[in-house]
C-alpha positions as CSV (number, residue, x, y, z in Angstrom):
1,M,-273.3,131.4,-198.7
2,K,-276.7,131.3,-200.4
3,Q,-276.6,129.4,-203.7
4,Q,-277.4,131.3,-206.9
5,T,-280.6,130.4,-208.5
6,P,-281.0,130.1,-212.3
7,E,-283.3,133.1,-212.4
8,A,-280.6,135.3,-210.8
9,I,-278.1,134.6,-213.6
10,R,-278.6,135.7,-217.2
11,T,-278.0,133.0,-219.8
12,N,-274.5,133.1,-221.4
13,S,-273.6,136.2,-219.3
14,L,-270.1,136.7,-218.0
15,R,-271.3,135.7,-214.5
16,A,-272.7,132.5,-216.0
17,W,-269.3,131.7,-217.7
18,W,-267.5,132.5,-214.4
19,L,-269.6,130.0,-212.5
20,A,-269.2,127.4,-215.3
21,A,-265.4,127.8,-215.0
22,R,-265.7,126.7,-211.4
23,P,-263.1,129.1,-210.0
24,K,-262.7,127.2,-206.8
25,T,-261.1,124.3,-208.7
26,L,-258.3,126.5,-210.1
27,T,-256.2,126.2,-207.0
28,G,-256.0,122.5,-207.7
29,A,-254.6,123.2,-211.2
30,A,-252.1,125.8,-209.9
31,A,-250.8,123.6,-207.0
32,P,-248.6,121.1,-208.9
33,V,-247.1,124.0,-211.0
34,M,-246.3,125.9,-207.8
35,V,-244.6,122.9,-206.2
36,A,-242.6,122.2,-209.4
37,L,-241.4,125.8,-209.7
38,S,-240.4,125.8,-206.0
39,A,-238.3,122.6,-206.6
40,A,-236.8,124.1,-209.7
41,W,-235.9,127.4,-207.9
42,R,-234.4,125.4,-205.0
43,D,-232.3,123.1,-207.3
44,L,-231.1,125.9,-209.6
45,N,-230.0,128.2,-206.8
46,F,-229.1,125.9,-203.9
47,A,-228.5,122.5,-205.5
48,D,-227.3,119.8,-203.1
49,P,-225.6,117.0,-205.0
50,G,-226.3,114.7,-202.1
51,L,-230.0,114.7,-202.9
52,T,-229.4,113.4,-206.4
53,E,-226.3,111.3,-205.9
54,G,-224.8,110.2,-209.2
55,C,-226.4,113.0,-211.1
56,R,-225.1,116.5,-211.8
57,P,-227.0,119.3,-210.2
58,P,-229.4,121.2,-212.5
59,Q,-227.7,124.0,-214.5
60,G,-229.0,127.3,-215.7
61,E,-231.2,130.1,-214.3
62,F,-234.8,130.2,-213.3
63,S,-237.0,131.7,-216.0
64,W,-240.2,133.5,-215.2
65,T,-241.6,133.4,-218.8
66,P,-242.0,129.6,-219.1
67,A,-243.1,129.5,-215.4
68,L,-246.0,131.8,-216.2
69,L,-246.8,129.9,-219.4
70,C,-247.0,126.6,-217.4
71,L,-249.3,128.2,-214.9
72,F,-251.6,129.7,-217.5
73,F,-251.7,126.4,-219.5
74,A,-252.7,124.5,-216.3
75,L,-255.4,127.0,-215.4
76,L,-256.8,127.0,-219.0
77,M,-256.8,123.2,-219.1
78,Q,-258.7,123.0,-215.8
79,V,-261.3,125.4,-217.1
80,D,-261.5,123.4,-220.3
81,A,-262.0,120.2,-218.3
82,N,-264.8,121.8,-216.3
83,F,-266.6,122.9,-219.5
84,V,-266.2,119.4,-221.0
85,N,-267.5,117.8,-217.8
86,D,-270.4,120.2,-217.7
87,Y,-271.4,119.7,-221.3
88,F,-271.1,115.9,-221.6
89,D,-272.7,115.2,-218.2
90,F,-275.6,117.3,-219.3
91,R,-275.9,115.5,-222.6
92,K,-275.8,112.1,-220.8
93,G,-278.4,113.2,-218.3
94,R,-276.1,113.0,-215.2
95,D,-276.8,116.5,-213.9
96,D,-280.5,116.2,-213.1
97,R,-281.3,119.2,-210.8
98,E,-283.6,117.2,-208.5
99,T,-281.2,114.3,-207.8
100,R,-277.8,116.0,-208.1
101,L,-275.9,116.1,-204.8
102,G,-273.0,118.3,-205.9
103,P,-272.9,122.0,-206.7
104,P,-275.2,123.1,-209.6
105,R,-273.9,122.9,-213.2
106,A,-274.1,125.6,-215.8
107,C,-275.9,123.6,-218.7
108,S,-278.4,121.8,-216.5
109,E,-279.2,125.1,-214.7
110,G,-279.7,126.9,-217.9
111,W,-276.9,129.4,-217.2
112,I,-275.1,128.4,-220.4
113,T,-276.8,126.9,-223.5
114,P,-275.3,123.6,-224.8
115,R,-274.4,125.3,-228.1
116,A,-272.6,128.1,-226.3
117,M,-270.8,125.6,-224.1
118,G,-269.6,123.8,-227.2
119,W,-268.1,127.0,-228.5
120,G,-266.6,127.7,-225.1
121,I,-264.9,124.3,-225.1
122,G,-263.4,125.0,-228.5
123,I,-262.2,128.4,-227.6
124,T,-260.7,127.3,-224.3
125,T,-259.0,124.4,-225.9
126,A,-257.5,126.6,-228.5
127,L,-256.3,129.2,-226.0
128,A,-254.7,126.4,-223.9
129,C,-252.8,125.1,-227.0
130,L,-251.6,128.6,-228.0
131,T,-250.4,129.2,-224.4
132,G,-248.6,125.9,-224.2
133,L,-247.0,125.9,-227.6
134,P,-244.2,128.4,-226.9
135,L,-243.0,126.1,-224.1
136,V,-241.2,124.1,-226.8
137,L,-238.6,126.9,-226.9
138,W,-237.5,125.8,-223.4
139,G,-238.4,122.2,-223.2
140,G,-238.3,120.8,-226.8
141,W,-240.9,119.6,-229.3
142,W,-241.7,116.5,-227.2
143,L,-243.9,118.8,-225.1
144,V,-246.3,119.0,-228.0
145,A,-247.1,115.3,-227.3
146,I,-247.7,116.1,-223.7
147,G,-250.1,118.9,-224.6
148,V,-252.0,116.7,-227.1
149,A,-252.3,114.1,-224.4
150,C,-253.7,116.7,-221.9
151,V,-256.3,117.7,-224.4
152,I,-257.3,114.2,-225.4
153,F,-257.6,112.9,-221.8
154,C,-259.5,116.1,-220.8
155,F,-262.3,114.7,-223.1
156,L,-261.8,111.0,-222.3
157,Y,-262.0,111.6,-218.6
158,T,-265.7,112.6,-218.7
159,T,-266.8,110.7,-221.7
160,L,-265.2,107.3,-220.9
161,L,-262.5,106.8,-218.2
162,A,-264.3,108.2,-215.2
163,G,-267.0,105.7,-215.7
164,I,-264.8,102.6,-215.7
165,G,-262.7,103.3,-212.6
166,L,-259.8,105.0,-214.2
167,G,-260.5,108.5,-213.1
168,D,-258.1,108.2,-210.2
169,V,-255.3,107.1,-212.5
170,L,-255.8,110.2,-214.7
171,V,-255.7,112.5,-211.6
172,L,-252.4,110.9,-210.6
173,V,-251.0,111.4,-214.0
174,F,-252.4,114.8,-215.0
175,F,-252.4,116.5,-211.6
176,G,-249.2,115.0,-210.4
177,L,-246.7,113.4,-212.8
178,V,-247.3,115.5,-215.9
179,P,-247.5,119.1,-214.5
180,V,-244.8,118.6,-211.8
181,C,-242.2,116.8,-214.0
182,A,-242.9,118.8,-217.1
183,T,-242.7,122.1,-215.4
184,Y,-239.5,121.1,-213.5
185,F,-237.9,119.8,-216.8
186,I,-238.7,123.0,-218.6
187,Q,-236.8,125.0,-216.0
188,T,-233.9,122.5,-215.4
189,G,-233.6,120.2,-218.4
190,E,-234.0,117.1,-216.3
191,V,-236.2,115.2,-213.8
192,T,-234.6,113.9,-210.6
193,L,-235.9,111.1,-208.4
194,S,-236.9,113.6,-205.7
195,V,-239.1,115.5,-208.2
196,L,-240.6,112.2,-209.4
197,L,-241.6,111.3,-205.9
198,L,-242.9,114.8,-205.3
199,S,-245.0,114.6,-208.4
200,I,-246.6,111.3,-207.2
201,G,-247.2,112.8,-203.8
202,M,-249.0,115.8,-205.4
203,G,-251.1,113.5,-207.5
204,L,-252.1,111.4,-204.5
205,A,-253.1,114.4,-202.5
206,T,-255.2,115.7,-205.4
207,D,-256.9,112.4,-205.9
208,C,-258.5,112.8,-202.4
209,L,-260.8,115.3,-204.1
210,L,-262.0,112.7,-206.6
211,V,-262.4,110.1,-203.9
212,V,-264.7,112.2,-201.7
213,N,-266.6,113.3,-204.8
214,N,-267.3,109.7,-205.8
215,Y,-267.9,108.8,-202.2
216,R,-270.7,111.4,-202.1
217,D,-272.2,110.2,-205.4
218,R,-271.8,106.5,-204.9
219,E,-275.5,105.6,-204.9
220,Q,-276.3,107.8,-208.0
221,D,-273.2,106.4,-209.8
222,R,-274.2,102.8,-209.0
223,T,-277.7,103.4,-210.3
224,A,-276.4,105.1,-213.5
225,G,-273.9,102.2,-214.1
226,K,-270.9,104.5,-213.5
227,R,-268.1,102.2,-212.1
228,T,-265.9,104.4,-209.9
229,I,-263.5,102.9,-207.4
230,V,-266.0,103.7,-204.7
231,V,-268.7,101.7,-206.5
232,L,-266.3,98.9,-207.4
233,L,-264.7,98.5,-204.0
234,G,-267.1,99.9,-201.5
235,E,-267.5,102.9,-199.2
236,R,-265.3,101.5,-196.4
237,F,-262.4,101.0,-198.9
238,A,-263.0,104.6,-200.1
239,E,-262.8,105.9,-196.5
240,W,-259.5,104.2,-195.8
241,L,-258.2,105.1,-199.3
242,Y,-258.8,108.8,-198.6
243,L,-256.7,108.6,-195.4
244,A,-253.9,106.5,-197.1
245,L,-253.6,108.9,-200.0
246,G,-252.8,111.8,-197.7
247,V,-250.3,109.8,-195.7
248,L,-248.5,108.6,-198.8
249,A,-248.5,112.1,-200.3
250,I,-246.5,113.2,-197.3
251,L,-244.2,110.2,-196.9
252,L,-243.0,109.9,-200.5
253,P,-241.4,113.3,-200.9
254,L,-239.6,112.8,-197.6
255,I,-237.7,109.8,-198.9
256,P,-234.8,111.8,-200.6
257,A,-234.3,113.9,-197.5
258,V,-234.2,110.8,-195.2
259,Y,-231.8,109.0,-197.6
260,S,-229.6,112.1,-197.9
261,S,-229.4,112.4,-194.1
262,M,-228.6,108.7,-193.6
263,N,-226.0,108.9,-196.4
264,S,-224.3,111.9,-194.9
265,N,-224.0,110.0,-191.6
266,S,-222.8,106.8,-193.0
267,Y,-219.2,107.7,-192.3
268,S,-219.9,108.8,-188.8
269,S,-219.9,106.8,-185.6
270,H,-223.4,108.2,-184.9
271,S,-226.5,107.2,-186.8
272,T,-228.7,110.1,-185.8
273,L,-231.1,111.2,-188.5
274,H,-230.6,114.9,-189.1
275,I,-233.4,116.5,-191.1
276,S,-234.2,120.2,-191.3
277,L,-237.3,121.2,-189.4
278,F,-238.4,123.0,-192.6
279,T,-238.4,119.7,-194.4
280,L,-241.0,118.5,-191.9
281,L,-243.4,121.4,-192.6
282,P,-245.7,119.3,-194.8
283,L,-246.5,117.1,-191.8
284,F,-248.9,119.8,-190.6
285,Y,-251.0,118.9,-193.7
286,L,-251.7,115.5,-192.1
287,I,-253.4,117.2,-189.2
288,Q,-256.0,118.9,-191.4
289,H,-256.2,115.9,-193.7
290,T,-257.1,113.6,-190.8
291,R,-259.7,116.0,-189.4
292,T,-261.3,116.1,-192.9
293,W,-261.2,112.3,-193.1
294,L,-263.0,112.0,-189.7
295,R,-265.6,114.5,-190.9
296,M,-266.1,112.6,-194.1
297,K,-266.8,109.4,-192.1
298,R,-269.1,111.1,-189.7
299,L,-271.2,112.8,-192.4
300,H,-271.1,109.6,-194.5
301,H,-273.5,110.5,-197.3
302,G,-275.5,113.2,-199.1
303,R,-275.1,116.9,-199.7
304,P,-273.4,117.6,-196.4
305,L,-270.3,116.0,-198.0
306,N,-270.0,119.0,-200.2
307,A,-268.4,120.7,-197.2
308,V,-265.8,117.9,-197.0
309,L,-265.2,118.4,-200.8
310,G,-264.5,122.1,-200.2
311,Q,-262.2,121.3,-197.3
312,T,-260.4,118.7,-199.3
313,A,-259.8,121.3,-202.0
314,A,-258.4,123.7,-199.4
315,N,-256.2,120.8,-198.0
316,I,-254.7,120.3,-201.5
317,F,-253.6,123.9,-201.7
318,L,-252.3,123.6,-198.1
319,Y,-250.2,120.6,-199.1
320,A,-248.8,122.4,-202.1
321,L,-248.0,125.5,-200.0
322,L,-246.3,123.5,-197.3
323,E,-244.3,121.4,-199.8
324,S,-243.2,124.6,-201.6
325,L,-242.1,126.2,-198.3
326,A,-240.2,123.1,-197.3
327,L,-238.4,123.1,-200.7
328,L,-237.5,126.7,-200.5
329,L,-236.5,126.9,-196.9
330,A,-234.9,123.5,-196.1
């Protein structure tokens, strides 16, 4: 697809704001919520006490209102993070049009003025808070602290933490642990071990996106003094990390199913492992993940890695879709 030029986009227009919101990234925000809701639906309607031995199965009915609020909050926070990243990278001079390897950014291209982007950040932050606040009716007032943390670290990611090698930790927390566990808790009133492992898997799969992004920008980041994991530990480490993240993302959520199967056979003379074929659906993600990893290694550097970035984003949605189907069908 031909890239839009600054002349083709009127400053501060709706088209400009749409591009600044980076709509292709929104699937990454929706993915952990989708997985959590699938787990909640499964456990509320078809709870298997064997999967959470020693804990009572979740009680209650699945509610669509908090489900939609969780989704909208996640989407608004993703847009907010994109605006913050665009604005502060422009202020710091990181989005030079001549040297930038990634897709163009709104402020540096002149699509959105810095003053307008500041207003956009404020409005989006306020909308996210207004959307998330009613969730206390289902999950309790402690969710306010979660929401405040989301907003604070939305700003800290770009302004500080991404530059000192902590960006990957934030991805694990705010694209895995927080959205999956909080969404599940709002529906069920608890967080099981299987959901905790699922949330970690979701965060690891999503971190692949950051790894390949930093892998592409490693030379520019090194020159700018930005200390990402790729800069600190090297490109070979990043390549193997990318592969390992996808493998672990698949293996961790399988642990409860394997344990349950082994436990159910512990009183039998046979030790055969019986796992539903639907439970193994996410393994198909590994095929695509491995293909993308090989392509990443082959391209190695420069703008061609943008194609790997796009494929990784698609892989994350595939992971969430397959995990959701496994939860609902197994």
